[in-house]
N, C-alpha and C positions, 0 to 999 in steps of 0.2 A: 503493501499500500503506499502510497507518495502521501507527503507530508501535505495535507490540508490544515490552512492556518483556521480554519472555522470548526474542524473536530479536533485537532490537536493542538492543545491552549500552552503552548511554551511560554515559559517566563523567563527572563533573563534575571541568573543569580548575582550579576554584575552589581558594582553601586551606579546609579544612575548618576550622568553627567561627571563622571570621573575620568580623569587622562588614564589610561593603563600602560600608557609610554613613559609617564612622570616617574622622575629620579625617586627612587624607594626600595622600602623591601617588603616582599609579601610572601605569605607563608601559603602552600599550595598542598595539595592531595588530590593527588589522579589514583582514581579505583579501575584496576582488571576488570574485563567484561564479565556481567554475573559474580562478580566478586571470587572467582576464581583464583584458588592459590597456586599461581603458575610460576611464581619467583622462588620458591622455596618453603621453607618451614622455622617455626620459632623452637627451640630446644633448649633447656635449661637458660632462660633467658636470654638467648642468641638468636640472633638473626641467621638461618644457614641457607646462603643461597645457592639456588642450580645452577645451569647454564644461562637459564632464561633468564634472572635475574641478575649473574653476572654482567651480562648483554646491555641489559636495562640500566645497569647502575654505570659501567660504563658509557652508556650515552650520554646519561644523564650530566657526567663529569665532563664530557668535551661538549656539551651544552655552553660553557664557559669559555670553552679554545673555538667554538665557531661562531660566539656573538660577542665582538669586541665589548658592546657596551653592560655584559652578564657576571654578574660574580656569586657563585652559592656559597651561601651559609649552610649550617648543620641539615643534613639530610638523613633521611631512612627507608631500607627498601625492608617491606614486610611482604609476607607470603601473598598477598592479594592487593596491595596499593603499597604506596611511596606518597612520605612528608619530604617536603625538602622548601628549603626559605631562597625565594630569588631577588638578587639585589641588582637593581638596574641603575646603571650610571649614568652620567652625564659624559660618557665618554664616546660619542659618535662622530669626534672629528674626524677618523680614518673612514667611516662607514660604520655599517651596522654589522655584516656577518661577516665573516672571514673564510666564506666558502664559495666555491664558482656560480652558485646560483644567487647571492646575493639580494636577500629577501628585504625590502623597502620598507618592513615594518616592524619595529621594534617594541611592539606592545608586548603585556604579559601573555594574551591569547597568541599571537604569532611566536612566544617563544616556548610555549608549550605544544602549541600545534606541530611546530617543528620538532619538538621532543618526539612527540606522540607519533609521528609518521615516520621518523627515522625508526623508532625502536619496532613499529609494526613491519616495516618493509623487511626487516631482519628477520623476525619471527613467525609472522603470516606461513610463513611456506612451510617451515617446519612444525607448527602446531595445526594449521590448517582450519584455525577460529578466530573468530575478533578477538583480540589482545586487550582493548582499552574500554571502559564504561565512554559512554558519551558526555563530552564535557570536563570539567573538574572544579573543586573547590577552591576557593582563594579566600585570605584576609589579607587587608594590608595592615601592616607593622607598624604603628604610629610613634612609638617611642621603643627606649631601652628595655625601661620595664615587659613591657609584650615581648620585646624579642628574646629578653632571657628567659620568661616563663614559656616560651614558646619552643625554643631550642631546649630546654629542659624537657618539655612534652616530649620533643623528639628522639632525645636521647634514650629516655625513660622508655618509650613505646614497647620494646621487648617484654620488659618487667610486668607490662600490664595487658600483654597480650591476649589473655583469656577474658580481659573484661574489656576488651575494644572494642566500637562498635561495627569494626570490619570483621571480627574474628569470624571465624567458621571453621567447627571441628574437621577435620579430619577424618 
């Protein structure tokens, strides 16, 4: 079935009128489709990534190499999702991307879209299924106290895995 705006009432989860290309810190969560545990498991409060999780993690690290105006803060890959802090800087004097495709957009959405597309293109052939849930969750980090609390949440995610909203027993 094709998208029909009269039937499919999609609402944006983004902050209205906010410029998501603005310099700043953003906390993001990206979930696997149907919350499938594609990336590994948690054992003894440690995330153990499988080959797909390692690939997804490496592509995340490469995001900062591909986009000149992006730095990565704390991040973690869990069995069926990932959390990370994306820091958009004002360093666009040399362009936005350091790749042959040179995307003109440096918004948070373009950064996440590029990341998800890269992982999907590498994993879909092996898995034969959809890798990511549509969209992603984001939160604008407005101060140091908030950053510290989010960084702590990311770091402690494996310790609270069984209580996590994304937990699915194996």
